[in-house]
Rosetta silent file (secondary structure, phi, psi, omega in degrees, C-alpha in Angstrom):
SEQUENCE: MTHKPGIVITGASGRMGQMLIRTVLESDRATLVAAVEREGHAWVGRDVGEMMGGAPAGVTVTADALEAFSKAQAVIDFTAPEATLAFSKLAAQARAVHVIGTTGMTDEQIAQLEPASRHAVIIRAGNMSLGVNLLVQLTKKVAAALDEDFDIEVIEAHHHHKVDAPSGTALMLGEAAAEGRGVKLADVRDSGRDGITGARKRGDIGFTAIRGGDIVGEHDVLFAAAGERIVLRHLATDRAIFARGALKAALWGQDKGPGQYNMVDVLGL
SCORE:     score description
SCORE:     0.000 S_00000001
   1 L     0.000  122.542 -171.462  -20.731   -7.777  -77.123 S_00000001
   2 L   -92.205  -12.462  179.922  -23.567  -10.225  -76.412 S_00000001
   3 L  -132.936  167.843  178.234  -22.696  -11.107  -72.803 S_00000001
   4 L   -95.642  113.109  177.520  -21.383   -9.290  -69.781 S_00000001
   5 L   -57.983  139.859  174.707  -17.731  -10.163  -69.122 S_00000001
   6 E   -82.607  131.541 -176.127  -16.958  -11.232  -65.588 S_00000001
   7 E  -114.674  138.137  169.913  -14.484   -8.936  -63.845 S_00000001
   8 E  -107.594  134.899  174.205  -12.156   -9.569  -60.891 S_00000001
   9 E  -109.574  126.297  174.323  -10.821   -6.681  -58.872 S_00000001
  10 E   -94.892  161.654 -176.827   -7.560   -7.196  -56.959 S_00000001
  11 L    58.056   49.310 -170.710   -6.580   -5.139  -53.919 S_00000001
  12 L   -59.773  -31.064 -174.460  -10.270   -4.869  -53.104 S_00000001
  13 L   -84.381  -10.300 -176.463   -9.895   -2.861  -49.871 S_00000001
  14 L   -75.120  170.224 -179.928   -7.695   -0.145  -51.349 S_00000001
  15 H   -53.147  -55.223 -177.996   -8.822    3.270  -52.585 S_00000001
  16 H   -71.257  -36.846  178.685   -8.744    2.250  -56.216 S_00000001
  17 H   -56.954  -46.006  178.842   -9.954   -1.249  -55.482 S_00000001
  18 H   -66.540  -37.887  178.064  -13.139    0.078  -53.917 S_00000001
  19 H   -65.639  -41.331  178.060  -13.627    2.603  -56.706 S_00000001
  20 H   -63.708  -41.969  178.117  -13.195   -0.143  -59.300 S_00000001
  21 H   -61.803  -45.356  178.260  -15.666   -2.360  -57.522 S_00000001
  22 H   -60.027  -42.726 -177.341  -18.291    0.407  -57.426 S_00000001
  23 H   -63.258  -43.563  179.574  -17.680    1.129  -61.132 S_00000001
  24 H   -67.524  -43.953  179.892  -18.163   -2.507  -62.128 S_00000001
  25 H   -61.222  -33.254 -179.236  -21.241   -2.957  -59.916 S_00000001
  26 H   -83.556  -11.830 -175.495  -22.831    0.132  -61.471 S_00000001
  27 L   -79.213  146.503  172.457  -21.990   -0.884  -65.047 S_00000001
  28 L   -99.961   12.205 -178.255  -24.535   -2.527  -67.328 S_00000001
  29 L  -116.626   -4.852 -177.709  -21.735   -3.953  -69.465 S_00000001
  30 L  -150.344  162.537 -178.596  -19.833   -6.100  -66.990 S_00000001
  31 E  -127.349  134.549  174.705  -20.378   -8.243  -63.898 S_00000001
  32 E   -78.071  117.162 -179.252  -18.272   -8.395  -60.726 S_00000001
  33 E  -107.195  -18.562  178.598  -17.434  -12.060  -60.219 S_00000001
  34 E  -164.313  155.326  174.028  -14.723  -11.803  -57.555 S_00000001
  35 E  -134.526  131.195 -169.805  -12.757   -9.449  -55.304 S_00000001
  36 E  -116.146  135.970  172.854   -9.296  -10.455  -54.176 S_00000001
  37 L  -135.570  165.560 -177.226   -7.319   -9.481  -51.065 S_00000001
  38 L   -71.935  155.947 -179.098   -4.139  -10.912  -49.544 S_00000001
  39 L   -57.125  135.404  178.878   -4.240  -13.937  -47.246 S_00000001
  40 L    88.899   -7.809 -179.115   -5.125  -12.955  -43.653 S_00000001
  41 L   -68.588  148.620 -175.617   -6.770   -9.646  -44.602 S_00000001
  42 L   -63.826  -23.513 -177.732   -9.858   -8.754  -42.507 S_00000001
  43 L   -82.689  -15.494 -177.224  -12.039   -8.606  -45.600 S_00000001
  44 L   -65.563  132.273 -177.049  -11.396  -12.174  -46.745 S_00000001
  45 L    86.539    0.666  179.851  -14.502  -14.308  -46.370 S_00000001
  46 L  -111.498  155.866  177.678  -16.787  -11.267  -46.080 S_00000001
  47 E   -67.925  128.466 -174.747  -19.208   -9.753  -48.572 S_00000001
  48 H   -63.289  -36.136  178.732  -17.400   -6.998  -50.422 S_00000001
  49 H   -64.191  -41.980  177.596  -20.389   -4.665  -50.499 S_00000001
  50 H   -67.176  -36.890 -179.164  -20.826   -4.834  -46.748 S_00000001
  51 H   -69.342  -23.406  175.634  -17.107   -4.337  -46.146 S_00000001
  52 L   -86.469    2.335  178.593  -17.347   -1.164  -48.242 S_00000001
  53 L    88.673   14.286 -178.538  -20.121    0.093  -45.989 S_00000001
  54 L  -123.026 -157.862 -179.100  -23.014   -0.607  -48.301 S_00000001
  55 L   -75.366  156.274  178.187  -25.578   -3.243  -49.191 S_00000001
  56 L   -58.296  139.201 -178.841  -24.438   -6.857  -49.786 S_00000001
  57 L  -102.198   -8.491 -178.608  -23.058   -7.314  -53.331 S_00000001
  58 L    77.634   15.056  179.400  -23.252  -11.095  -53.350 S_00000001
  59 L  -126.122  121.464 -179.697  -19.451  -11.364  -53.864 S_00000001
  60 E   -92.698  131.858  178.736  -17.288  -12.746  -51.118 S_00000001
  61 E   -67.303  133.360 -176.121  -13.722  -11.452  -50.873 S_00000001
  62 E  -126.611  156.170  173.538  -11.190  -14.212  -51.483 S_00000001
  63 L  -102.558   -3.064 -179.694   -7.442  -14.708  -51.122 S_00000001
  64 L   -91.390   88.073 -174.858   -7.422  -17.432  -53.827 S_00000001
  65 H   -65.598  -39.746 -177.444   -6.549  -15.364  -56.904 S_00000001
  66 H   -63.948  -42.055  178.993   -6.227  -18.297  -59.293 S_00000001
  67 H   -64.654  -37.880  178.798   -9.685  -19.635  -58.413 S_00000001
  68 H   -66.079  -45.160 -179.185  -11.083  -16.132  -58.796 S_00000001
  69 H   -65.473  -29.328 -174.915   -9.388  -15.541  -62.153 S_00000001
  70 H   -65.281  -20.742 -179.596  -10.547  -18.886  -63.490 S_00000001
  71 L  -107.256   14.292 -176.271  -14.153  -17.720  -63.579 S_00000001
  72 L  -118.747  159.924  172.511  -13.444  -14.271  -65.043 S_00000001
  73 L  -101.106  -13.690  179.857  -12.841  -12.762  -68.457 S_00000001
  74 E  -153.648  147.800  174.064  -10.834   -9.856  -67.104 S_00000001
  75 E  -120.632  127.711  175.457   -8.746   -8.849  -64.058 S_00000001
  76 E  -107.886  121.630 -164.939   -8.359   -5.200  -63.104 S_00000001
  77 E  -131.687  104.803  174.118   -5.240   -4.709  -61.023 S_00000001
  78 L  -120.729   76.382 -175.149   -4.111   -1.549  -59.274 S_00000001
  79 L  -120.567 -120.017 -179.308   -1.897   -3.085  -56.604 S_00000001
  80 L  -129.309  156.684 -173.401    1.917   -3.227  -56.167 S_00000001
  81 H   -52.541  -47.725 -177.964    4.619   -4.302  -58.614 S_00000001
  82 H   -65.447  -39.677  178.351    5.423   -7.702  -57.043 S_00000001
  83 H   -65.114  -41.753  179.061    1.762   -8.561  -56.671 S_00000001
  84 H   -60.714  -40.941  177.748    1.074   -7.526  -60.257 S_00000001
  85 H   -61.561  -41.240  178.797    3.834   -9.821  -61.552 S_00000001
  86 H   -67.623  -41.972  179.462    2.329  -12.738  -59.648 S_00000001
  87 H   -63.147  -35.674 -179.193   -1.182  -11.863  -60.879 S_00000001
  88 H   -61.824  -36.365  179.451    0.052  -11.699  -64.516 S_00000001
  89 H   -70.172  -40.516  178.492    1.035  -15.341  -64.433 S_00000001
  90 H   -69.369  -38.338  178.606   -2.290  -16.385  -62.959 S_00000001
  91 H   -66.102  -35.421  179.468   -4.299  -14.254  -65.417 S_00000001
  92 H   -67.546  -38.382  177.533   -2.336  -15.819  -68.287 S_00000001
  93 H   -62.112  -38.925 -179.568   -3.185  -19.294  -66.968 S_00000001
  94 H   -82.595   -6.821 -174.706   -6.862  -18.285  -66.899 S_00000001
  95 L    56.567   35.838  178.212   -6.591  -16.560  -70.317 S_00000001
  96 L   -95.367  142.572  173.398   -8.138  -13.509  -68.734 S_00000001
  97 E   -62.176  130.893 -177.677   -7.496   -9.963  -69.931 S_00000001
  98 E  -112.618  108.439  177.664   -5.137   -8.357  -67.369 S_00000001
  99 E   -95.771  118.762 -174.007   -5.620   -4.594  -67.032 S_00000001
 100 E  -111.833  114.821  173.111   -2.698   -3.185  -65.078 S_00000001
 101 L  -109.856    7.681 -179.779   -2.889    0.281  -63.487 S_00000001
 102 L   -61.913  133.076  176.512   -0.120   -0.488  -60.961 S_00000001
 103 L  -110.036  170.178  178.437    2.562    2.210  -60.895 S_00000001
 104 L    85.671   11.156 -179.221    6.152    2.149  -59.657 S_00000001
 105 L   -80.906  138.209  179.671    7.170   -0.842  -61.797 S_00000001
 106 L   -78.723  167.043  174.012   10.813   -0.891  -62.893 S_00000001
 107 H   -58.868  -38.800 -179.293   11.878   -1.605  -66.489 S_00000001
 108 H   -65.550  -41.840  178.642   13.016   -5.043  -65.337 S_00000001
 109 H   -65.361  -42.025  177.086    9.623   -5.770  -63.799 S_00000001
 110 H   -59.974  -39.847  177.039    7.801   -4.592  -66.926 S_00000001
 111 H   -60.636  -32.331 -179.311    9.994   -6.910  -68.958 S_00000001
 112 L   -69.574   -9.330  175.522    8.870   -9.786  -66.760 S_00000001
 113 L   -78.158  -17.251 -173.566    5.315   -9.347  -68.106 S_00000001
 114 H   -53.176  -50.921 -178.124    6.434  -10.582  -71.549 S_00000001
 115 H   -55.622  -42.246 -178.661    5.952  -14.344  -70.923 S_00000001
 116 H   -65.880  -35.204 -177.108    2.339  -13.805  -69.721 S_00000001
 117 H   -69.628  -13.029  176.578    1.574  -11.606  -72.742 S_00000001
 118 L   -76.194  -16.150 -177.626    2.276  -14.541  -75.065 S_00000001
 119 L  -117.288  -15.342 -176.974   -0.802  -16.250  -73.698 S_00000001
 120 L  -146.780  167.600  177.896   -3.175  -13.458  -72.662 S_00000001
 121 E   -83.093  127.498  173.062   -4.030   -9.825  -73.306 S_00000001
 122 E  -119.576  126.118  175.542   -2.181   -7.381  -71.015 S_00000001
 123 E  -118.699  113.157 -175.621   -3.237   -3.725  -71.080 S_00000001
 124 E  -123.437  134.512  177.256   -0.879   -1.603  -68.994 S_00000001
 125 L  -152.289  144.700  174.209   -0.881    2.165  -68.508 S_00000001
 126 L   -70.972  -15.730  177.606    0.433    4.569  -65.910 S_00000001
 127 L  -155.695  133.229 -174.653   -2.892    6.347  -66.208 S_00000001
 128 L   -98.437    5.366 -174.637   -6.198    5.110  -67.513 S_00000001
 129 L   -85.423  150.234  178.874   -7.947    8.413  -68.129 S_00000001
 130 H   -63.549  -46.098 -176.145   -8.895    9.693  -71.591 S_00000001
 131 H   -59.899  -43.275  179.986   -7.668   13.201  -70.791 S_00000001
 132 H   -65.806  -38.910 -179.426   -4.232   12.064  -69.666 S_00000001
 133 H   -70.955  -29.181  170.009   -3.734    9.901  -72.719 S_00000001
 134 H   -67.635  -38.652  178.292   -4.655   12.853  -74.933 S_00000001
 135 H   -61.468  -39.315  177.362   -2.113   14.881  -72.927 S_00000001
 136 H   -58.472  -46.035 -179.994    0.513   12.232  -73.652 S_00000001
 137 H   -66.977  -39.540  176.853   -0.083   12.556  -77.398 S_00000001
 138 H   -65.804  -37.688  177.164    0.020   16.335  -77.241 S_00000001
 139 H   -60.627  -44.031  179.892    3.275   16.245  -75.269 S_00000001
 140 H   -62.233  -42.568 -178.468    4.909   14.090  -77.938 S_00000001
 141 H   -68.405  -42.306  178.826    3.801   16.479  -80.697 S_00000001
 142 H   -65.974  -41.640  179.111    4.877   19.639  -78.908 S_00000001
 143 H   -62.412  -35.579  177.754    8.251   18.141  -78.008 S_00000001
 144 H   -68.366  -28.783 -176.168    8.792   17.137  -81.621 S_00000001
 145 H   -86.338  -18.868 -176.569    8.020   20.699  -82.774 S_00000001
 146 L  -109.680  141.827  179.721   10.345   22.451  -80.322 S_00000001
 147 L   -88.612 -171.934 -173.233   14.110   22.241  -80.150 S_00000001
 148 L   -75.298    3.656  170.110   16.331   22.093  -77.057 S_00000001
 149 L   -65.471  -20.787 -179.493   16.040   25.862  -76.575 S_00000001
 150 L  -100.368  113.524  171.738   12.922   24.765  -74.678 S_00000001
 151 E   -71.367  145.576  179.915   13.581   23.049  -71.345 S_00000001
 152 E  -115.175  127.352  175.541   11.009   20.355  -70.488 S_00000001
 153 E  -131.144  131.283  174.717    9.798   19.833  -66.918 S_00000001
 154 E  -103.715  118.391 -173.851    7.102   17.385  -65.865 S_00000001
 155 E  -115.350  122.566 -174.990    5.438   18.572  -62.672 S_00000001
 156 E  -132.146  150.133 -179.062    3.060   16.235  -60.804 S_00000001
 157 E  -136.174  133.318  178.300    1.076   16.417  -57.547 S_00000001
 158 E  -141.976  171.126  178.549   -0.635   13.598  -55.625 S_00000001
 159 L   -62.411  161.361 -173.551   -2.047   12.788  -52.205 S_00000001
 160 L   -74.893   -2.843  176.929    0.284   12.168  -49.276 S_00000001
 161 L   -86.490  -16.676 -173.807   -0.389    8.423  -49.318 S_00000001
 162 L   -65.359  133.590 -171.780    1.276    7.859  -52.698 S_00000001
 163 L  -101.331  -13.775 -177.309    4.466    5.774  -52.307 S_00000001
 164 L  -115.483  148.648  176.518    6.189    6.191  -55.695 S_00000001
 165 L  -153.763  140.559   -6.261    7.684    9.239  -57.404 S_00000001
 166 L   -63.897  162.166 -178.934    7.659   10.379  -60.098 S_00000001
 167 L   -65.807  161.704  175.223    4.166    9.078  -60.721 S_00000001
 168 H   -60.317  -32.719  178.422    3.485    6.567  -63.465 S_00000001
 169 H   -68.281  -43.633  178.642    1.678    9.295  -65.358 S_00000001
 170 H   -59.748  -39.174  178.501    4.647   11.667  -65.080 S_00000001
 171 H   -68.763  -37.801  173.632    6.901    8.984  -66.507 S_00000001
 172 H   -55.856  -45.442 -178.494    4.423    8.400  -69.368 S_00000001
 173 H   -67.797  -38.721  177.242    4.639   12.113  -70.138 S_00000001
 174 H   -65.157  -40.872  177.846    8.431   12.084  -69.877 S_00000001
 175 H   -63.373  -39.708  179.437    8.616    9.126  -72.240 S_00000001
 176 H   -64.526  -42.470  178.295    6.325   10.956  -74.687 S_00000001
 177 H   -62.941  -43.827  179.265    8.520   14.093  -74.588 S_00000001
 178 H   -63.118  -43.067  178.309   11.615   11.996  -75.108 S_00000001
 179 H   -63.006  -39.783  178.397   10.057   10.127  -78.000 S_00000001
 180 H   -61.823  -32.958 -179.911    9.030   13.412  -79.588 S_00000001
 181 H   -87.485   -6.184 -179.327   12.640   14.569  -79.391 S_00000001
 182 L    72.198   34.484  179.469   13.974   11.269  -80.666 S_00000001
 183 L  -128.989  170.655  176.617   15.937   10.427  -77.493 S_00000001
 184 L   -96.938  132.696 -178.228   15.724    7.869  -74.708 S_00000001
 185 H   -57.912  -36.867  179.809   14.312    9.170  -71.438 S_00000001
 186 H   -57.020  -29.218 -177.196   16.950    7.263  -69.471 S_00000001
 187 H   -82.561  -18.754 -174.540   19.633    9.369  -71.164 S_00000001
 188 H  -127.964    5.067 -178.479   18.096   12.770  -70.384 S_00000001
 189 E   -68.344  134.894 -178.886   16.080   12.241  -67.197 S_00000001
 190 E  -135.020  104.798  179.955   16.746   14.763  -64.428 S_00000001
 191 L  -141.673  166.546  177.412   14.903   14.179  -61.122 S_00000001
 192 L    68.023   39.315  179.429   15.452   14.356  -57.380 S_00000001
 193 L   -68.106  137.913  178.273   17.309   17.675  -57.380 S_00000001
 194 L  -164.003  139.140  179.690   18.689   18.727  -54.013 S_00000001
 195 L    77.021 -155.025 -179.808   21.539   20.929  -52.873 S_00000001
 196 L   -80.959   97.190 -173.617   24.054   22.536  -55.244 S_00000001
 197 L   -93.645  -14.800 -171.925   23.067   20.828  -58.457 S_00000001
 198 L    80.810  174.430 -177.012   24.699   23.085  -60.977 S_00000001
 199 L   -67.148  154.742  178.618   23.048   24.555  -63.995 S_00000001
 200 L   -66.394  137.060  179.784   20.401   22.575  -65.863 S_00000001
 201 L   -82.000  132.901  179.370   21.842   20.505  -68.712 S_00000001
 202 L   -58.844  131.820  176.820   20.522   21.395  -72.172 S_00000001
 203 L    93.981  -12.322  178.362   18.145   18.780  -73.476 S_00000001
 204 L   -68.402  152.501  174.158   17.316   17.234  -70.105 S_00000001
 205 E  -114.743  113.458 -173.289   13.746   16.344  -69.184 S_00000001
 206 E   -93.215  158.443  178.344   13.128   17.227  -65.525 S_00000001
 207 E  -132.095  134.217  175.074   10.667   15.857  -62.988 S_00000001
 208 E  -128.451  128.558 -178.149    9.183   17.537  -59.947 S_00000001
 209 E  -115.583  129.495  177.728    6.947   15.618  -57.506 S_00000001
 210 E  -114.624  133.363  177.976    4.562   17.224  -54.989 S_00000001
 211 E  -127.509  127.638  178.083    2.865   15.202  -52.243 S_00000001
 212 L  -178.285  144.093  171.647    0.149   16.586  -49.993 S_00000001
 213 L    55.912 -135.463 -177.002   -3.383   16.242  -48.659 S_00000001
 214 L  -118.126   33.592 -178.745   -5.886   14.413  -50.808 S_00000001
 215 L   -61.444  124.546 -177.921   -4.799   15.574  -54.283 S_00000001
 216 L   -71.250  -47.615  179.312   -6.171   13.020  -56.750 S_00000001
 217 E   168.754  125.110  177.853   -3.670   13.822  -59.517 S_00000001
 218 E  -135.253  130.153 -178.384   -2.337   16.923  -61.265 S_00000001
 219 E  -135.460  126.123  173.746    0.163   16.883  -64.141 S_00000001
 220 E  -117.072  137.764  166.355    1.804   19.793  -65.970 S_00000001
 221 E  -114.047  115.413 -175.779    4.264   19.553  -68.822 S_00000001
 222 E  -100.843  127.477  172.084    6.234   22.789  -68.973 S_00000001
 223 E  -111.389  111.941 -173.091    8.163   23.844  -72.095 S_00000001
 224 E  -122.891  122.381  175.168   10.238   26.869  -71.031 S_00000001
 225 E  -126.216  175.614  179.020   12.505   29.003  -73.261 S_00000001
 226 L   -62.235  116.750  172.953   13.891   32.516  -72.968 S_00000001
 227 L    89.374   -4.079 -178.691   10.889   34.847  -72.999 S_00000001
 228 E  -159.728  153.500  177.214    8.090   32.291  -73.301 S_00000001
 229 E  -138.612  145.172  170.833    6.530   29.187  -71.727 S_00000001
 230 E  -120.960  130.380  179.006    4.015   26.606  -72.877 S_00000001
 231 E  -124.958  124.592  172.321    2.152   24.573  -70.279 S_00000001
 232 E  -104.361  134.847 -170.549    0.035   21.523  -70.985 S_00000001
 233 E  -137.441  142.395  169.403   -2.078   20.565  -67.996 S_00000001
 234 E  -133.231  129.192  177.563   -4.406   17.826  -66.756 S_00000001
 235 E  -116.733  124.888  172.998   -6.247   17.973  -63.423 S_00000001
 236 E  -103.672  128.474 -179.492   -8.054   14.939  -62.009 S_00000001
 237 L  -112.736   -7.098 -179.227  -10.619   15.673  -59.298 S_00000001
 238 L  -147.095  121.261 -177.498  -12.240   12.238  -59.053 S_00000001
 239 L   -70.450   -2.372  172.332  -10.395    8.908  -59.272 S_00000001
 240 H   -58.882  -26.979 -179.657  -13.531    7.440  -60.849 S_00000001
 241 H   -63.457  -33.682  178.917  -12.091    8.561  -64.158 S_00000001
 242 H   -73.166  -37.320  176.474   -9.326    5.962  -63.756 S_00000001
 243 H   -63.324  -44.932  179.339  -11.815    3.234  -62.863 S_00000001
 244 H   -62.049  -40.374  178.503  -13.984    4.015  -65.874 S_00000001
 245 H   -65.184  -38.402  179.278  -10.934    3.936  -68.124 S_00000001
 246 H   -66.726  -41.237  179.709   -9.805    0.596  -66.661 S_00000001
 247 H   -66.628  -40.140  177.525  -13.227   -0.968  -67.199 S_00000001
 248 H   -59.195  -40.268  178.828  -13.232    0.372  -70.788 S_00000001
 249 H   -64.770  -43.992  179.963   -9.855   -1.312  -71.305 S_00000001
 250 H   -59.453  -40.014 -179.105  -11.132   -4.621  -69.844 S_00000001
 251 H   -73.053  -40.969 -179.838  -14.080   -4.582  -72.237 S_00000001
 252 H   -62.407  -36.478 -174.046  -11.959   -3.539  -75.276 S_00000001
 253 H   -74.635   -6.052 -170.870   -9.531   -6.392  -74.672 S_00000001
 254 H   -63.947  -33.304 -178.349  -12.162   -9.136  -74.888 S_00000001
 255 H  -110.736   20.752  179.385  -11.715   -9.835  -78.593 S_00000001
 256 L   -96.288  153.354  177.471   -7.996   -9.067  -78.906 S_00000001
 257 L   -79.123  163.076  179.697   -5.196  -11.535  -79.394 S_00000001
 258 L   -54.916  147.552 -178.066   -2.452  -12.118  -76.784 S_00000001
 259 E   150.389  175.460  177.940    0.020   -9.290  -76.458 S_00000001
 260 E  -101.802  131.555  179.932    0.800   -6.079  -74.626 S_00000001
 261 E  -130.852  171.397  175.892   -1.387   -3.018  -75.228 S_00000001
 262 L  -139.178 -176.785 -176.071   -1.833    0.420  -73.680 S_00000001
 263 H   -72.719  -19.460  172.514   -4.580    3.024  -73.427 S_00000001
 264 H   -62.990  -40.882  178.051   -3.525    4.644  -76.684 S_00000001
 265 H   -66.576  -45.926 -177.743   -4.539    1.380  -78.318 S_00000001
 266 H   -59.902  -41.187 -174.521   -7.783    1.210  -76.322 S_00000001
 267 H   -90.009   -4.922  178.696   -8.792    4.773  -77.162 S_00000001
 268 L    67.164   31.381 -175.749   -7.619    4.586  -80.780 S_00000001
 269 L   -83.986    0.000    0.000   -5.494    7.715  -80.405 S_00000001
């Protein structure tokens, strides 16, 4: 790559927004060209570096996403489903790579990304870390090797600010387990247990969500049978791993044709 792609970060004031901004500013392979926040936000019109409590970064926060995207080669977006759908259309207009780390999107919302992907690169993943994507591949292989004598439970823990459950990563792991078994997750998903639920149904893939404190992200995939258990685990202690993965995706997508990709593609797993 002979030049440094210009990157836009949406949701600039959020936890991940700020981490992404720091990651891009510290990178010698990309340039921060814009930071986007919603209309009326206190950060709009201010230098993003100063608003983050540091030195001026020379980038003013804007609410004009289309204008910001028009001068960028990639958009990194960890916001909310409705915002992401709107950004996907604007990124497609700008022909910018759209890296989506937004979680909580429904199948219907994901399907709505298709028109934009005909014109631009979309890279979407419930988790951008190398370790988690390796865990996804391992989950698929283990599920394929074990029969339904082994119950599968995906157990995830996050900070108390997280608004969606199960997490996007937990759903990635559930999808991988279902694919390994040759079934659709929608047909075997078991989550939100409460009260007298009855015995667990053979073949179901269960989900347990824990919320508390400042947990960055913990995911276990439990395979449990009579007399034995297998546990695959990933622990995240610093959300910078997600930012680094997202930037890697933005750089990887620069020479790719329009379409939808994921981190398995980016990492070549």
